[in-house]
N, C-alpha and C positions, 0 to 999 in steps of 0.2 A: 546556558541552561543551568539551573540550580535545583538540586534535590536535597531535602532536609533529612538528616540521619537522626532518628529519634531513639532514645534509650539504647544507644550503641548497637542498633539493629541494622547492620550493614547489608545483610541479605535482603531485607525488605526494601531498603533504599535502592539497591541494585536492581531489583525487580521493577520498582517504580521508574527508574531511569530507562531500562530497556523498553518498558511500555510506552514511555514518552517518545523515545527514538523511533519505535515502530509506528506510532500514530502519526508522527511528522514525516515519515517516509525516508528517514536517513539511511536505513539499511538498503532500501531499494536504490537510492541514489548512489550509495557506495558500490553496489553491485554493477550498476550501469557505467560508472566512471572507472572501473577497474581496468578496462581496456578501451582503446579508441573504437568508436562506432562510426562507420561511414554514414554520411548523410542519407544514402539510399537505404541502408539497413535501418536507420532511425525512422524514416518515413514508413517503411514496411512494418516495423514493430508498432508504430503508433496507429497505422491503418488497421492492423489486426486487432489491436486493443479496442478500437472504435467499433469494429464489427462485433466483437464479443459483447461490448456494452449494449449495442443495439439489439442483439439477440436476447440478451438477458432482460432488457426493458420490455421487449415484445412478449417474452414468456410470462413475465410478471403481469403485463396488461391482459393477456389472454386468461391467465389464471384468475385474475380479479374480475374481469368482465364476462368471461366465458362460463363461469360457474352459475350465473343467474338463470 
């Protein structure tokens, strides 16, 4: 990954780097890999995330279709 520093503005370059890392999910990956996660815990976490996504999609669908 490469970030250009323009006009010796290191703060702006650092913000751009952090934004790129956040967008690519590097921080989330680092947090998950900090400790070993048992396969059963991983399945439970992924299942809970899927449930949250499904609920969110349903809310958005109802908000979009239900207001007519």
